[in-house]
DRENDO-1510 file (C-alpha; in Angstrom, 1 decimal, always signed):
<recs>
REC; n; res; u; v; w
REC; 1; GLN; -87.3; +74.4; -50.1 .
REC; 2; TYR; -88.1; +74.0; -53.8 .
REC; 3; GLY; -91.0; +71.5; -53.6 .
REC; 4; TYR; -89.3; +68.5; -55.3 .
REC; 5; THR; -90.8; +65.2; -55.8 .
REC; 6; LEU; -88.7; +62.3; -54.5 .
REC; 7; VAL; -89.2; +58.7; -55.8 .
REC; 8; ILE; -88.5; +56.1; -53.2 .
REC; 9; ALA; -86.2; +53.3; -54.6 .
REC; 10; PHE; -84.0; +50.6; -53.3 .
REC; 11; THR; -81.6; +48.3; -55.0 .
REC; 12; PHE; -81.3; +44.7; -53.7 .
REC; 13; GLY; -77.9; +43.2; -54.1 .
REC; 14; GLU; -76.0; +46.4; -54.2 .
REC; 15; SER; -74.3; +45.7; -50.8 .
REC; 16; ASP; -73.1; +42.3; -52.0 .
REC; 17; LEU; -71.2; +43.6; -55.0 .
REC; 18; TYR; -67.9; +43.7; -53.1 .
REC; 19; ARG; -66.5; +41.5; -50.2 .
REC; 20; SER; -64.5; +42.8; -47.3 .
REC; 21; LEU; -61.2; +41.1; -47.0 .
REC; 22; SER; -61.1; +39.8; -43.5 .
REC; 23; VAL; -57.3; +39.0; -43.7 .
REC; 24; MET; -56.8; +42.7; -43.3 .
REC; 25; ARG; -58.9; +42.7; -40.0 .
REC; 26; PRO; -55.8; +42.6; -37.6 .
REC; 27; LEU; -54.2; +45.5; -39.5 .
REC; 28; ASN; -57.5; +47.5; -39.4 .
REC; 29; LEU; -57.9; +46.9; -35.6 .
REC; 30; TRP; -54.4; +48.1; -35.0 .
REC; 31; LEU; -54.9; +51.2; -37.2 .
REC; 32; VAL; -58.2; +52.1; -35.4 .
REC; 33; LYS; -56.5; +51.8; -32.0 .
REC; 34; ARG; -53.5; +53.7; -33.0 .
REC; 35; PHE; -54.7; +56.4; -35.4 .
REC; 36; GLY; -58.5; +56.2; -35.2 .
REC; 37; PHE; -59.2; +55.2; -38.7 .
REC; 38; VAL; -59.4; +52.0; -40.9 .
REC; 39; LEU; -58.4; +51.3; -44.5 .
REC; 40; PRO; -61.5; +50.2; -46.4 .
REC; 41; ILE; -60.1; +47.1; -48.1 .
REC; 42; PHE; -62.5; +45.2; -50.4 .
REC; 43; ALA; -62.6; +43.2; -53.6 .
REC; 44; GLY; -65.0; +42.4; -56.4 .
REC; 45; SER; -64.4; +40.0; -59.3 .
REC; 46; TRP; -60.9; +38.4; -59.4 .
REC; 47; PHE; -60.2; +40.2; -56.1 .
REC; 48; CYS; -60.1; +43.5; -58.0 .
REC; 49; PRO; -61.4; +46.5; -56.1 .
REC; 50; LEU; -62.6; +48.3; -59.3 .
REC; 51; LEU; -64.8; +45.3; -60.7 .
REC; 52; PRO; -68.0; +44.4; -58.9 .
REC; 53; ARG; -68.8; +40.8; -58.5 .
REC; 54; THR; -70.6; +39.3; -61.6 .
REC; 55; ASP; -72.4; +36.6; -59.6 .
REC; 56; VAL; -74.6; +39.1; -57.8 .
REC; 57; GLU; -78.1; +40.1; -59.2 .
REC; 58; LEU; -79.3; +43.7; -58.8 .
REC; 59; HIS; -83.0; +44.4; -58.5 .
REC; 60; THR; -84.2; +47.8; -58.1 .
REC; 61; VAL; -87.8; +48.4; -56.7 .
REC; 62; MET; -89.6; +51.7; -56.9 .
REC; 63; GLY; -92.1; +53.0; -54.3 .
REC; 64; LYS; -94.5; +55.8; -54.3 .
REC; 65; ALA; -93.4; +59.4; -54.8 .
REC; 66; LEU; -93.0; +61.6; -51.9 .
REC; 67; HIS; -94.1; +65.1; -52.8 .
REC; 68; LEU; -92.3; +67.7; -50.8 .
REC; 69; PRO; -94.0; +71.1; -50.1 .
REC; 70; ARG; -92.4; +74.3; -51.3 .
REC; 71; ILE; -91.1; +76.0; -48.1 .
REC; 72; ASP; -89.3; +79.3; -48.7 .
REC; 73; GLU; -87.3; +79.1; -45.5 .
REC; 74; PRO; -87.4; +75.5; -44.1 .
REC; 75; THR; -86.6; +75.1; -40.5 .
REC; 76; LYS; -84.7; +72.2; -39.1 .
REC; 77; GLU; -87.9; +70.7; -37.9 .
REC; 78; ASP; -89.2; +70.9; -41.5 .
REC; 79; VAL; -86.1; +69.2; -42.8 .
REC; 80; ASP; -86.2; +66.5; -39.9 .
REC; 81; HIS; -90.0; +65.8; -40.7 .
REC; 82; TRP; -89.5; +65.2; -44.4 .
REC; 83; HIS; -86.4; +63.2; -43.9 .
REC; 84; ALA; -88.2; +61.0; -41.4 .
REC; 85; MET; -91.0; +60.5; -43.9 .
REC; 86; TYR; -88.5; +59.5; -46.6 .
REC; 87; ILE; -86.9; +57.0; -44.3 .
REC; 88; LYS; -90.3; +55.6; -43.1 .
REC; 89; GLU; -91.3; +55.0; -46.9 .
REC; 90; LEU; -87.9; +53.5; -47.7 .
REC; 91; GLU; -88.2; +51.0; -44.7 .
REC; 92; ALA; -91.6; +50.1; -45.9 .
REC; 93; LEU; -90.5; +49.5; -49.4 .
REC; 94; TYR; -87.6; +47.3; -48.2 .
REC; 95; ALA; -89.9; +45.2; -45.9 .
REC; 96; GLU; -92.4; +44.7; -48.7 .
REC; 97; HIS; -89.9; +43.3; -51.1 .
REC; 98; LYS; -87.1; +41.8; -49.0 .
REC; 99; ALA; -88.4; +38.2; -49.1 .
REC; 100; GLN; -88.8; +38.3; -52.8 .
REC; 101; PHE; -85.1; +38.9; -53.3 .
REC; 102; GLY; -83.6; +36.7; -50.6 .
REC; 103; TYR; -83.3; +39.3; -47.9 .
REC; 104; GLY; -85.9; +37.7; -45.6 .
REC; 105; THR; -83.7; +37.7; -42.5 .
REC; 106; ARG; -81.6; +40.8; -43.3 .
REC; 107; GLU; -82.5; +44.0; -41.6 .
REC; 108; LEU; -82.1; +47.4; -43.2 .
REC; 109; GLN; -79.6; +49.6; -41.5 .
REC; 110; ILE; -79.8; +53.2; -42.0 .
REC; 111; GLU; -77.2; +55.3; -40.2 .
</recs>
């Protein structure tokens, strides 16, 4: 609507800052079956959920800017189009740099 410029960026290593605690998996399976939700149980350094792991390197890469047009009353199709463009550029940026940072076999999952 306002004609913003978005800079495409991705940080490698961010998803590795915390570990899921698999010992809680049986509890989470029971919770999801019984109540329809799970408890997000995770740990970073010293098994503390507040401190990210210190053995993980973070690398942020920047892509080209995506210049959005000024649209006074954007339609759902306009929003969907520019969202798809953003996702396409983000996926291309990830594919271009993933081998450089040890993500060669890891697929980018956007949900």
